[in-house]
C-alpha positions in Angstrom: -6.0 -3.1 -5.1 -5.6 -5.5 -1.9 -7.1 -8.4 -3.6 -4.7 -11.6 -3.3 -2.1 -9.4 -2.0 0.2 -11.1 0.8 0.2 -8.9 3.9 2.8 -9.5 6.7 1.5 -7.5 9.6 4.0 -7.0 12.8 2.5 -6.0 16.1 4.3 -4.9 18.9 3.6 -4.1 22.5 1.7 -0.8 22.9 -1.8 -0.2 24.1 -2.4 0.8 20.3 -2.3 -3.2 19.5 -5.9 -3.5 20.0 -6.4 -1.4 16.8 -4.4 -4.1 14.9 -7.6 -6.3 14.9 -9.8 -3.7 13.2 -6.5 -3.6 10.5 -6.7 -7.2 10.1 -10.4 -7.3 9.3 -10.1 -4.7 7.0 -7.2 -6.2 5.0 -9.3 -9.5 4.8 -12.1 -7.5 4.1 -10.2 -6.3 1.0 -9.5 -9.5 -0.2 -5.7 -9.4 1.3 -3.9 -12.9 2.5 -2.7 -11.8 5.9 0.0 -13.2 8.4 0.6 -11.6 11.7 3.5 -11.7 13.8 3.4 -10.8 17.5 5.8 -10.1 19.9 6.1 -11.1 23.1 5.1 -7.9 24.7 2.1 -7.6 22.5 0.5 -10.5 23.6 -0.3 -8.7 26.7 -2.2 -6.3 24.6 -4.0 -8.6 22.4 -4.5 -12.3 22.1 -2.7 -14.5 19.4 -6.2 -16.3 19.3 -7.9 -12.9 18.2 -5.7 -12.1 15.4 -5.5 -15.8 14.1 -9.2 -16.1 14.1 -9.7 -12.6 12.4 -6.6 -13.4 9.9 -7.5 -17.3 9.2 -4.0 -18.0 9.8 -1.7 -19.1 12.8 -0.3 -16.1 14.5 3.8 -16.2 14.9 5.3 -15.5 18.0 8.3 -17.1 18.5 11.3 -18.7 16.5 10.8 -21.9 17.9 7.4 -23.4 19.5 8.6 -25.5 22.3 5.4 -27.7 23.0 4.7 -28.4 19.0 8.2 -28.1 17.9 7.5 -25.9 15.1 10.2 -23.3 13.7 9.0 -20.2 12.3 11.2 -19.6 9.2 11.6 -15.9 9.3 13.2 -15.7 5.6 10.0 -17.6 4.4 7.7 -15.3 6.2 9.6 -12.3 4.8 9.9 -13.5 1.4 6.2 -14.2 1.3 5.0 -11.1 1.9 4.2 -8.5 -1.2 3.7 -5.8 1.6 4.9 -5.8 5.2 3.2 -3.3 8.0 4.1 -3.0 11.2 1.5 -1.4 13.3 1.6 -0.4 16.0 6.0 0.2 16.1 7.0 1.0 19.4 10.1 3.2 20.1 12.2 0.0 20.9 11.2 -1.5 17.5 11.9 1.3 15.8 15.4 1.4 17.3 16.2 -2.2 16.6 14.9 -1.9 13.1 17.2 1.2 12.7 20.4 -0.4 13.8 19.7 -4.1 12.4 19.2 -5.6 15.7 17.0 -8.9 15.5 16.4 -10.5 19.0 12.8 -11.5 17.8 10.7 -13.1 15.4 9.4 -9.6 13.8 12.7 -7.9 13.3 14.4 -10.9 11.9 11.4 -11.2 9.4 11.7 -7.2 8.9 15.6 -7.7 8.0 14.5 -10.4 5.7 12.0 -9.2 3.8 12.1 -7.8 0.2 9.1 -6.0 -0.1 7.8 -2.5 0.7 7.5 -1.9 4.3 5.1 0.7 6.1 5.5 1.4 9.8 3.1 3.1 11.7 4.6 4.0 15.1 2.6 4.3 18.6 4.2 5.9 21.7 3.9 8.7 24.1 4.2 12.2 23.7 7.7 12.9 24.7 9.0 9.3 23.5 8.0 10.3 19.9 9.6 13.9 20.0 12.7 12.4 21.4 15.9 12.9 19.2 16.6 9.3 19.1 13.4 8.2 17.8 13.5 11.0 15.4 16.9 9.7 14.4 15.5 6.3 14.0 12.5 7.2 11.7 14.8 9.3 9.6 17.1 6.6 9.2 14.4 3.7 8.4 12.9 6.3 5.8 16.5 6.5 4.2 16.3 2.8 3.9 13.1 3.0 1.8 10.6 2.2 4.5 7.1 4.4 4.5 6.1 6.0 7.6 2.5 6.3 8.4 2.7 9.1 10.7 0.9 9.2 14.0 -1.9 11.3 14.6 -2.8 13.9 17.5 -5.0 12.9 20.5 -5.3 11.9 23.9 -2.6 9.3 25.1 -2.6 6.3 27.4 0.0 8.7 30.1 -3.1 11.1 29.8 -1.1 13.9 27.9 -2.3 15.2 24.6 -0.2 15.5 21.6 1.6 13.3 18.6 1.9 9.6 19.2 -1.3 8.0 18.4 -1.1 5.4 16.1 -2.8 6.0 12.8 -6.3 4.6 12.7 -6.6 1.4 10.5 -8.6 3.1 7.9 -5.8 5.3 7.4 -3.2 3.0 7.2 -5.3 1.1 5.0 -5.5 3.9 2.5 -1.6 4.7 3.1 -1.2 0.9 1.7 -3.5 1.2 -1.1 -2.0 4.2 -2.3 1.4 2.7 -2.3 0.1 -0.2 -4.4 -1.5 2.0 -6.9 1.7 4.0 -7.3 3.3 1.4 -9.1 0.9 0.1 -11.0 1.4 0.2 -15.0 -2.0 0.4 -16.1 -3.8 2.7 -13.3 -6.8 4.2 -14.7 -6.8 2.6 -18.1 -9.6 1.0 -19.3 -9.4 -2.6 -20.7 -12.1 -4.8 -22.3 -11.9 -8.5 -22.1 -13.8 -11.2 -23.8 -14.4 -14.7 -22.3 -15.7 -17.8 -22.4 -18.3 -19.8 -25.3 -21.2 -18.5 -26.9 -24.5 -20.6 -27.3 -26.7 -20.1 -30.0 -30.1 -21.3 -29.7 -31.7 -23.8 -31.8 -35.2 -24.2 -29.6 -35.9 -23.2 -26.0 -33.8 -25.9 -24.7 -31.0 -26.5 -27.0 -28.0 -24.8 -28.6 -24.9 -25.0 -30.6 -21.8 -24.2 -28.5 -18.0 -24.9 -27.8 -16.1 -26.4 -25.1 -14.7 -23.0 -23.7 -14.6 -22.6 -20.0 -13.6 -19.0 -20.0 -10.4 -19.5 -17.9 -8.1 -17.8 -20.1 -10.0 -14.9 -20.3 -10.9 -14.6 -16.9 -7.2 -15.1 -16.0 -6.5 -12.0 -18.2 -9.0 -9.7 -17.0 -7.7 -10.5 -13.5 -4.3 -10.1 -14.3 -5.2 -6.7 -16.0 -7.0 -5.8 -13.0 -3.9 -6.1 -10.6 -2.2 -4.0 -12.7 -4.6 -1.2 -12.0 -7.0 -1.0 -15.1 -10.6 -0.8 -15.2 -11.7 -3.9 -16.4 -14.6 -4.5 -18.3 -15.2 -8.5 -18.7 -17.9 -9.5 -21.4 -18.3 -13.1 -21.1 -20.5 -15.8 -22.5 -22.0 -18.9 -20.3 -19.9 -19.6 -17.5 -19.7 -20.7 -13.8 -16.5 -18.8 -13.0 -16.1 -15.7 -10.6 -14.4 -12.6 -10.9 -13.2 -10.1 -8.7 -15.6 -7.5 -7.5 -13.7 -4.7 -8.9 -14.0 -6.0 -12.3 -17.5 -5.0 -14.3 -18.4 -8.1 -15.5 -21.3 -8.2 -18.4 -23.1 -11.7 -19.1 -24.0 -12.4 -22.8 -25.1 -15.7 -24.2 -24.8 -15.4 -27.9 -22.7 -14.4 -30.5 -25.0 -11.1 -31.4 -25.0 -10.5 -27.5 -21.5 -10.3 -27.7 -21.1 -8.3 -30.5 -23.8 -5.6 -29.1 -21.9 -5.6 -25.4 -18.5 -5.1 -27.4 -19.7 -2.3 -29.6 -20.8 -0.4 -26.8 -17.5 -0.9 -24.8 -14.8 -0.9 -27.4 -15.0 3.0 -28.5 -13.8 3.6 -24.4 -11.4 0.9 -24.3 -7.6 1.7 -24.6 -6.8 -2.0 -24.4 -9.0 -4.9 -25.9 -8.1 -8.4 -25.7 -10.4 -10.9 -27.4 -10.3 -14.2 -25.7 -13.5 -15.6 -26.1 -14.7 -18.5 -28.5 -17.3 -16.9 -30.5 -19.7 -19.2 -32.7 -18.7 -18.8 -36.1 -22.1 -20.0 -37.3 -25.7 -19.7 -35.9 -29.1 -21.3 -36.6 -31.3 -19.5 -39.1 -34.1 -20.1 -37.6 -34.6 -20.6 -34.0 -37.7 -22.9 -33.1 -39.9 -21.3 -30.6 -41.0 -24.5 -29.2 -38.9 -27.7 -28.1 -38.4 -29.8 -31.3 -39.6 -33.1 -31.0 -37.1 -36.3 -32.0 -39.5 -37.9 -34.8 -37.1 -37.9 -37.7 -33.9 -40.2 -38.3 -32.4 -37.5 -39.6 -32.5 -33.6 -39.0 -30.9 -30.8 -40.7 -30.5 -27.3 -39.0 -29.7 -24.3 -41.8 -26.7 -22.3 -40.5 -25.6 -18.7 -41.1 -22.1 -17.1 -40.3 -22.3 -14.9 -36.9 -20.8 -11.2 -37.3 -17.1 -11.3 -37.1 -16.5 -9.4 -33.9 -13.0 -9.2 -34.1 -12.9 -7.9 -37.7 -15.4 -5.2 -37.0 -13.5 -4.0 -34.0 -10.4 -3.9 -35.9 -11.9 -1.8 -38.4 -13.2 0.5 -35.8 -9.7 0.8 -34.2 -7.8 4.0 -33.5 -4.4 4.6 -33.3 -4.9 5.1 -29.3 -6.1 1.6 -29.2 -4.4 -2.0 -28.8 -6.7 -4.8 -29.9 -5.2 -8.2 -29.0 -7.1 -11.3 -30.9 -6.7 -15.1 -30.4 -6.3 -18.0 -32.9 -7.2 -21.6 -31.9 -5.7 -23.9 -34.8 -5.1 -27.4 -35.5 -3.3 -27.0 -39.0 -0.9 -24.8 -40.7 -1.4 -22.8 -37.5 1.3 -19.9 -37.4 0.3 -19.1 -41.1 -3.5 -18.7 -40.0 -2.5 -16.8 -37.0 -0.3 -14.1 -39.0 -3.2 -13.8 -41.8 -5.8 -13.4 -39.3 -3.2 -10.6 -37.3 -3.1 -8.7 -40.4 -6.3 -9.0 -42.0 -8.1 -7.7 -38.6 -5.8 -5.2 -38.0 -4.2 -6.6 -34.7 -1.4 -5.5 -32.7 -0.8 -8.9 -30.8 -2.2 -12.6 -31.7 -2.4 -15.4 -29.2 -2.2 -18.6 -30.9 -3.0 -21.9 -29.2 -2.7 -25.2 -31.0 -4.7 -28.2 -30.3 -1.6 -30.2 -31.3 0.2 -28.9 -28.2 -0.1 -30.9 -25.0 -1.8 -28.8 -22.2 -3.3 -26.1 -24.6 -6.9 -25.5 -25.4 -10.4 -25.8 -23.8 -11.0 -27.4 -20.2 -7.4 -27.7 -19.4 -5.7 -25.5 -16.3 -3.0 -24.9 -18.4 -2.0 -23.5 -21.8 0.4 -23.6 -24.1 0.8 -20.2 -26.3 2.6 -18.2 -29.1 2.6 -14.6 -29.6 2.9 -12.5 -32.8 3.1 -9.1 -33.0 2.4 -6.8 -36.2 5.9 -7.2 -37.4 4.9 -10.9 -37.3 7.9 -11.4 -34.8 7.3 -14.7 -32.5 7.5 -15.6 -29.1 6.8 -18.9 -28.0 6.0 -19.8 -24.2 6.3 -23.4 -22.4 2.9 -25.0 -21.1 2.0 -22.8 -18.0 -0.9 -22.2 -15.8 -3.6 -20.1 -17.4 -3.0 -17.6 -14.7 0.9 -17.7 -15.6 0.1 -17.5 -19.1 -2.1 -14.7 -18.6 0.9 -12.5 -17.0 2.9 -13.6 -20.2 -0.1 -12.0 -22.3 -0.1 -9.0 -20.2 3.7 -8.4 -20.4 3.8 -8.5 -24.1 0.9 -5.9 -24.2 2.7 -3.6 -21.8 5.6 -3.6 -24.3 3.6 -1.8 -26.8 2.4 0.4 -24.6 4.1 3.8 -22.7 2.4 2.6 -19.5 5.2 0.4 -18.5 
C-alpha cells in the first residue's frame, strides 16, 4: 500500500521522538519515500543525522539554514506529500495546528499540505486530559485530520495512564488502512499480460519481437496502486515488479496461453498487453542447427489466439481489455478486433506515431470502447499512459 507513496513525517519535542526512528524504518521498508521535518526541540531527543540516514533524505529543521544558504520551501514540502504524519505531536504543536499558528517549518508545512494528515499525540497524563488539549484535538478532527490515539502505560513523569504515543507498528497500520479506504480496486482480482514471447527454433535460437514489457508492467503497477490483487503473466524481460504483485514468468505463446487459462476465470479485470507471437515453428530442433545451407526455411504454424479464447470465455461480470499494434488502416483493424474478440476496450498503438511502440519510454494511444467511441491521447510516459488506461477501465466498473 505504501510503495512509492510520499510521506512527510513531522517530529516534535517529546521523549517519544525516539520512536520516530523505528517509524521511518518501517515506512522505508514498506517502499515509501520519506522526508522528515524536525522541530528545534525535537533535535534534543533525536538527531537529524539519525533520521537523515534512515530516511535517505536530508532532514528539514529550519526555514533557512544560515551556514548553507538553503531555504526550505514549506509549500513545496506540503504539496510533495501524499500523506503527512506528525508523530509525536506535543500539546504545544497541537495548539498551534488547531489555531493556525505557524512559527516553525513544521506547522507552516502542515498549513500548506493538501494531503490527508495523521497525528499521533505524546504527552503526560494531565496534559492529555486537559480541556484545552481535548478541544484542540476535536478541532483538528473537525478539519478532517486523523487522530492516532495514544495508548496507556508508564509515562516519563512516572505516572501511569493515557499519553504514550502509539507504537510505530500501530501508526503504520492506521496509515495503511487509511490508504486502502480510498482505493477503487481494493480486493479486486486483476490479470495483466506483458512482454514478448519467444518461440524456440532450436536450443539456442528463437523467434521473438521487440517488446520490452514496460507498458504491461506499468499497467500492473497502476492496478496494484489502486488496491487490486494483480497477477502479472510476463514473457522474457529484465523488468522488476513490486513485491505485492504475483508474477508468473513464461516463455512461449503456449506457456502464456496455459497461464492465462489458469487465472482468467478468477479475474474480474484482464488487460492483455503482451506481444504474443502469431506464429511458432512446426518442429523444434533438439540440437543446435548448423550453418550449412545458403538458404534455410522454417515451417511455421499459427499460435492459439489467446485473446479470442478468453473473449469466448468471458462472463458479464468480467472486463477484458486488448491491445492492437498496427501500421496501416489502424483504427478499422482495432475496431474489428474489439468486436470480433468480445472486448470491452481496445488500446490502439500505431507505429506511425512518433513516440509509440516497442523499446521506448513513451507511448501514444487511442482507446475505443465497445460502442466504438474513441478517445485519443497525446504522447506520454508509459507510467502516465498506464494511468490513462486504468482511468478508462474504472469508468466501466462500479468501483470508481
